[in-house]
C-alpha positions in Angstrom: -53.6 0.2 -7.3 -51.0 0.9 -4.4 -51.4 -2.5 -3.1 -50.7 -4.0 -6.6 -47.4 -1.9 -6.7 -46.4 -3.2 -3.2 -47.1 -6.8 -4.1 -45.3 -6.5 -7.3 -42.4 -5.3 -5.6 -42.5 -8.1 -3.0 -42.7 -10.7 -5.8 -39.7 -9.1 -7.8 -37.8 -9.0 -4.7 -38.6 -12.7 -4.1 -37.8 -13.6 -7.7 -34.6 -11.7 -7.7 -33.5 -13.1 -4.3 -34.0 -16.6 -5.5 -32.1 -16.0 -8.8 -29.0 -14.4 -7.4 -28.7 -17.2 -4.8 -28.4 -20.5 -6.3 -27.5 -22.2 -3.0 -30.3 -21.3 -0.7 -32.5 -22.3 2.2 -36.2 -21.6 2.8 -37.8 -19.1 5.2 -41.4 -18.6 5.6 -42.7 -15.2 5.1 -46.3 -13.9 5.7 -48.3 -11.5 3.7 -51.4 -9.7 4.8 -53.4 -6.9 3.9 -54.5 -4.4 6.7 -57.9 -2.8 7.2 -56.7 0.2 5.4 -55.6 -1.8 2.4 -52.1 -1.7 2.9 -50.1 -5.1 1.9 -47.7 -6.0 4.7 -45.0 -8.7 5.0 -43.5 -10.0 8.0 -41.6 -13.3 9.4 -44.6 -14.0 11.8 -48.3 -14.2 11.3 -50.4 -11.2 12.2 -52.6 -11.9 15.3 -56.3 -12.5 14.3 -55.9 -11.5 10.7 -56.1 -13.5 7.6 -52.7 -13.9 6.0 -51.0 -16.2 3.3 -47.8 -17.8 3.9 -45.0 -17.3 1.2 -41.8 -19.5 0.8 -38.8 -17.2 0.8 -35.5 -18.6 -0.2 -32.5 -17.3 1.6 -28.8 -17.7 1.1 -27.2 -20.0 3.9 -24.9 -18.1 6.2 -21.4 -19.0 5.7 -18.9 -18.9 8.8 -16.6 -16.2 8.5 -13.0 -18.2 7.7 -10.2 -16.1 6.1 -9.9 -17.0 2.5 -6.4 -17.2 1.0 -4.6 -17.8 4.4 -2.6 -21.1 4.6 -3.9 -23.2 7.2 -1.9 -23.9 10.3 -0.3 -20.6 10.1 -0.7 -18.5 13.3 -1.5 -14.9 13.5 2.0 -14.3 14.7 3.5 -16.1 12.0 1.7 -14.4 9.3 2.6 -11.2 11.2 6.2 -12.0 10.8 6.1 -13.0 7.2 4.4 -9.7 6.5 7.1 -7.8 8.3 9.7 -9.7 6.6 8.3 -9.0 3.1 7.9 -5.3 4.0 11.5 -5.2 5.0 12.5 -6.6 1.7 10.5 -4.3 0.0 12.0 -1.4 1.8 15.7 -2.8 1.2 14.8 -3.1 -2.7 13.6 0.4 -2.7 16.7 1.6 -0.7 18.8 0.0 -3.2 17.0 1.4 -6.6 17.5 5.0 -4.7 20.9 4.5 -4.4 21.5 3.4 -7.8 19.3 6.3 -9.1 21.4 8.7 -7.1 24.8 7.1 -8.4 23.4 7.4 -11.8 22.4 11.1 -11.3 25.7 12.0 -9.9 27.6 10.3 -12.9 25.3 12.2 -15.3 25.8 15.4 -13.5 29.7 14.9 -13.5 29.7 14.0 -17.2 27.5 17.0 -18.0 30.0 19.2 -15.9 33.0 17.8 -17.7 31.3 18.2 -21.1 30.6 21.8 -20.3 34.2 22.3 -19.1 35.8 20.9 -22.3 33.4 22.8 -24.6 34.5 25.9 -22.8 38.1 25.1 -23.2 37.8 24.4 -26.8 36.1 27.8 -27.2 39.0 29.7 -25.4 41.7 27.4 -27.4 39.9 28.6 -30.8 39.7 32.0 -29.7 43.6 32.1 -28.9 44.5 30.4 -32.1 42.6 32.9 -34.0 44.3 35.6 -32.2 47.5 34.2 -32.9 46.8 33.9 -36.4 46.2 37.6 -36.6 49.2 38.3 -34.8 51.3 36.2 -37.2 49.9 37.8 -40.1 51.3 41.1 -38.9 54.6 39.5 -37.8 57.8 40.1 -39.8 60.0 37.6 -38.3 59.0 34.1 -37.6 58.9 33.1 -33.9 59.5 29.4 -33.1 58.0 29.6 -29.7 54.7 30.9 -31.0 54.6 28.4 -33.6 54.9 25.6 -31.2 52.2 27.2 -28.7 50.1 27.1 -31.9 50.6 23.6 -32.5 50.1 22.5 -29.0 46.7 24.3 -29.1 45.9 22.3 -32.2 46.8 19.0 -30.5 44.8 20.1 -27.4 41.8 21.0 -29.5 41.8 17.7 -31.3 41.9 15.8 -27.9 39.2 17.6 -26.5 37.0 17.5 -29.5 37.3 13.7 -29.5 36.6 13.7 -26.0 33.4 15.9 -26.6 32.4 13.7 -29.6 32.7 10.4 -27.5 31.1 11.3 -24.3 28.8 14.4 -24.8 25.5 14.6 -26.0 24.9 16.8 -29.1 23.4 20.3 -28.3 
């Protein structure tokens, strides 16, 4: 039974090898069974033992040439082209980083201006409310106070327009 298993393995190995290699060359393989009943395979026949020659088909050896390289280019030329491509990639990456940094700075500046405008709006509204309370308790009209109230309203309108156009909603 053990010999049959090794024999089956050998036959299966030969069958798989021949199926997987469509372009093949033949090699002679010898099979024999020793006095213990063990089956052996080798490329040379055993001395003074009865053996059977098997034809084993093997794939041809392909010489190691570079695939994908253009003919006629030396190693130095290929190295130079590689370095040029690498420099181009690095330059493009540096340009992208600069663009991102500029965009980040612009966004940060815009965010800061928006925060300042919103804070100024809050202060102006508080000042106008306080002035309205004072005006309710005032007996005589004060032209200077009225002008300041109007100026705060104009500034509130200007800042509100800026916030609406340039700042994201909260």
